[in-house]
C-alpha positions in Angstrom: -1.1 -23.7 57.2 -3.4 -20.9 58.3 -4.9 -18.5 55.9 -5.7 -14.8 56.5 -8.5 -14.7 53.9 -11.9 -14.2 55.5 -14.5 -16.8 54.6 -17.4 -15.4 52.8 -20.9 -16.3 54.0 -22.9 -18.4 51.6 -25.1 -16.3 49.3 -23.3 -13.0 50.2 -21.2 -13.0 46.9 -24.3 -13.4 44.8 -26.1 -10.6 46.6 -23.1 -8.3 46.2 -23.0 -9.1 42.5 -26.7 -8.3 42.2 -26.4 -4.9 43.8 -23.2 -4.2 41.8 -25.1 -4.9 38.6 -27.9 -2.5 39.8 -25.4 0.2 40.4 -24.1 -0.2 36.9 -27.6 0.8 35.6 -28.0 3.9 37.7 -28.8 6.1 34.7 -31.7 3.8 33.8 -33.1 3.8 37.3 -32.8 7.6 37.4 -34.8 7.8 34.2 -37.4 5.4 35.5 -37.8 7.5 38.7 -38.2 10.7 36.6 -40.9 9.0 34.5 -42.8 7.9 37.6 -42.5 11.3 39.3 -43.6 13.0 36.1 -46.7 10.8 36.0 -47.7 11.9 39.5 -50.3 9.5 40.9 -49.9 7.2 38.0 -48.3 3.9 39.0 -48.4 2.3 35.5 -44.9 2.3 33.8 -44.3 2.1 30.1 -41.9 -0.9 30.0 -41.3 -0.4 26.3 -39.9 3.0 27.1 -37.7 1.5 29.8 -36.3 -1.0 27.4 -35.5 1.8 24.9 -33.7 3.7 27.7 -31.6 0.7 28.5 -30.7 0.2 24.8 -29.8 3.9 24.3 -27.7 4.0 27.5 -25.7 0.9 26.7 -25.2 2.0 23.1 -23.8 5.4 24.2 -21.3 3.7 26.5 -20.2 1.2 23.9 -17.0 1.7 21.9 -18.9 0.7 18.8 -21.3 3.6 19.1 -19.6 5.9 16.6 -19.4 4.2 13.3 -17.4 5.8 10.5 -19.8 7.3 8.0 -17.6 9.8 6.1 -14.2 9.5 4.5 -12.0 12.5 3.6 -9.4 11.7 1.0 -6.1 13.7 0.8 -2.8 13.3 -0.9 -1.6 13.7 -4.5 -3.4 11.0 -6.6 -2.6 10.4 -10.2 -3.5 6.7 -10.9 -5.9 5.7 -8.1 -9.5 6.7 -8.3 -11.7 7.8 -5.4 -13.8 4.7 -6.0 -10.7 2.5 -5.4 -10.2 4.2 -2.0 -13.8 4.2 -1.1 -14.2 0.5 -1.9 -11.2 -0.4 0.3 -12.5 1.7 3.2 -16.1 0.4 3.0 -14.9 -3.1 3.4 -13.7 -2.2 6.9 -16.3 0.3 8.1 -19.6 -1.2 6.9 -19.9 -3.2 10.1 -19.4 -0.1 12.3 -16.6 1.2 14.5 -14.2 -1.3 16.1 -11.4 -0.4 18.4 -8.9 -1.5 15.8 -10.8 -0.2 12.8 -8.4 2.7 12.0 -5.6 0.2 11.7 -7.8 -2.1 9.6 -8.8 0.8 7.2 -5.1 1.7 6.8 -4.1 -1.9 6.0 -7.0 -2.2 3.6 -6.0 0.9 1.7 -2.3 0.0 1.7 -3.2 -3.4 0.1 -4.2 -1.5 -3.1 -1.4 -1.9 -5.7 -0.9 1.8 -6.2 -0.6 2.7 -2.6 2.9 3.1 -1.1 1.7 4.4 2.2 -1.5 5.4 3.9 -2.3 7.3 7.0 -5.7 7.2 8.6 -7.0 9.3 11.5 -10.3 10.1 13.0 -11.1 13.9 12.6 -14.6 13.7 14.1 -16.9 11.2 15.7 -18.1 9.8 12.4 -15.4 11.0 9.9 -11.9 9.7 9.1 -9.2 11.3 7.0 -7.2 9.0 4.6 -3.9 10.4 3.4 -2.4 8.5 0.5 1.1 8.4 -1.0 1.1 6.7 -4.4 3.8 4.6 -5.9 5.5 6.2 -8.9 6.4 3.8 -11.6 9.9 3.9 -13.0 10.1 0.8 -15.2 8.0 -2.1 -16.3 8.8 -5.6 -15.1 8.3 -8.3 -17.7 4.7 -8.1 -19.1 2.6 -7.7 -16.1 4.3 -5.7 -13.4 5.7 -2.2 -12.6 8.7 -1.3 -10.4 8.4 2.0 -8.4 11.0 4.6 -7.9 11.8 2.9 -4.6 12.3 -0.4 -6.2 9.0 -2.0 -5.2 7.4 -4.5 -7.5 3.6 -4.1 -7.8 0.9 -5.4 -10.1 -1.8 -2.8 -11.1 -4.8 -4.1 -13.0 -3.8 -2.5 -16.3 -0.3 -1.2 -17.3 -1.0 -0.5 -21.0 -0.7 3.2 -20.4 3.0 2.7 -19.3 4.1 1.1 -22.5 6.6 3.9 -23.0 8.5 3.0 -19.9 11.6 0.8 -20.2 11.0 -2.9 -19.4 13.2 -5.0 -17.1 13.5 -8.7 -17.6 15.1 -10.4 -14.6 14.1 -12.9 -11.8 12.1 -11.2 -9.1 14.8 -12.0 -6.5 17.3 -10.0 -8.6 15.2 -6.9 -9.0 17.3 -4.9 -6.5 20.6 -5.7 -8.2 19.0 -5.1 -11.6 17.8 -1.6 -10.6 21.3 -0.9 -9.4 22.6 -1.8 -12.8 20.1 0.6 -14.4 21.4 3.4 -12.2 24.8 2.8 -13.6 23.8 2.5 -17.3 21.1 5.2 -17.8 23.2 8.3 -17.1 25.9 7.1 -19.5 23.3 6.3 -22.2 21.7 9.8 -21.7 25.1 11.5 -22.3 25.2 9.6 -25.7 21.5 10.4 -26.4 20.7 6.8 -26.3 17.2 5.9 -25.0 16.9 2.5 -23.3 13.8 0.5 -23.9 14.7 -2.9 -22.5 17.3 -4.4 -20.1 17.5 -8.1 -19.9 19.4 -10.4 -17.6 19.5 -13.9 -19.1 19.7 -17.3 -17.4 23.5 -17.1 -17.6 23.7 -13.8 -15.8 24.6 -11.8 -19.0 23.2 -8.3 -19.6 21.6 -7.3 -22.9 20.4 -3.8 -23.5 18.0 -2.7 -26.3 17.6 1.0 -27.4 14.7 2.8 -28.9 16.3 2.4 -32.3 16.5 -1.4 -32.0 20.3 -1.4 -31.3 21.4 -4.4 -29.1 24.2 -3.9 -26.7 25.7 -7.0 -25.1 27.6 -6.3 -21.8 28.2 -9.9 -20.6 28.4 -10.7 -16.9 31.5 -9.0 -15.5 33.4 -5.7 -15.3 30.3 -3.6 -16.1 31.9 -0.3 -15.2 34.7 -0.9 -17.6 32.4 -1.9 -20.4 30.3 1.2 -19.9 33.5 3.3 -20.3 34.3 1.4 -23.5 30.8 2.2 -24.9 31.2 5.9 -24.0 34.5 6.1 -25.9 33.6 3.9 -28.8 30.0 4.9 -29.6 30.7 8.2 -31.4 33.2 6.5 -33.7 30.8 3.6 -34.3 28.1 6.1 -35.4 30.5 7.8 -37.7 30.9 4.5 -39.6 27.1 3.7 -39.9 24.1 2.6 -38.0 25.0 -0.2 -35.6 22.7 -3.2 -35.2 24.6 -5.0 -32.5 27.4 -3.9 -30.2 29.2 -6.7 -28.4 31.2 -5.5 -25.4 32.1 -9.0 -24.1 35.8 -8.5 -25.1 38.7 -7.6 -22.9 40.0 -4.8 -25.0 37.3 -3.5 -27.2 34.0 -4.2 -28.9 32.7 -6.1 -31.9 30.1 -4.2 -34.0 27.6 -5.4 -36.6 26.2 -2.7 -38.8 22.9 -2.6 -40.6 23.1 -3.6 -44.2 21.8 -1.0 -46.7 19.3 -2.2 -49.3 
């Protein structure tokens, strides 16, 4: 079958590539010409200067020519330190600017435990702005974690300062349903002036609540809404009889109460 492609003469392709390469360095040849003209009758050329011109020109046309040197931090920050952000950013910028560096910096910052979201943008040739939204802790998770207001589990280096927050004991895979349980219980407890300190889901799926006064409230596994209603109605009467130690709501039509023994 005949082909319409013209055959290229031997050697023509290489010659064309050579001149194409020369055209790519036209700023260098222009600079060399100016050097020679400025020297008048001098024919000797400073090849070290030519080498520097080539380096400068290729660097200025390279996408890596503008490394990030400054970081502007914005956002409301309570728990993070500037050093935390700086360290995360430096990991990605110390090697200079890359085409995907803005994304890399954002990912690096968002990997910090306290960061819920980060936005990074270049605001000048060598400066980026990092806007940070921090996680807000709502409850503790077991001994080592925190759960944010959005239900995200995270692990800061030190959570001792949050010892006053309620603690949730449940499997990690059940955090979402456990947080939903908290949303049901807390408003009702507040109306009774009960402060929750611990909510535990045991291996059998039964809920146990502990108050700041050490009162244990057992809800069991089912009909949580009904049991909360029982607690709301019964609690004032229970307090009128004494200080409760344990309130067991695992009954169909009421509750069993154990009171503290005086003396």
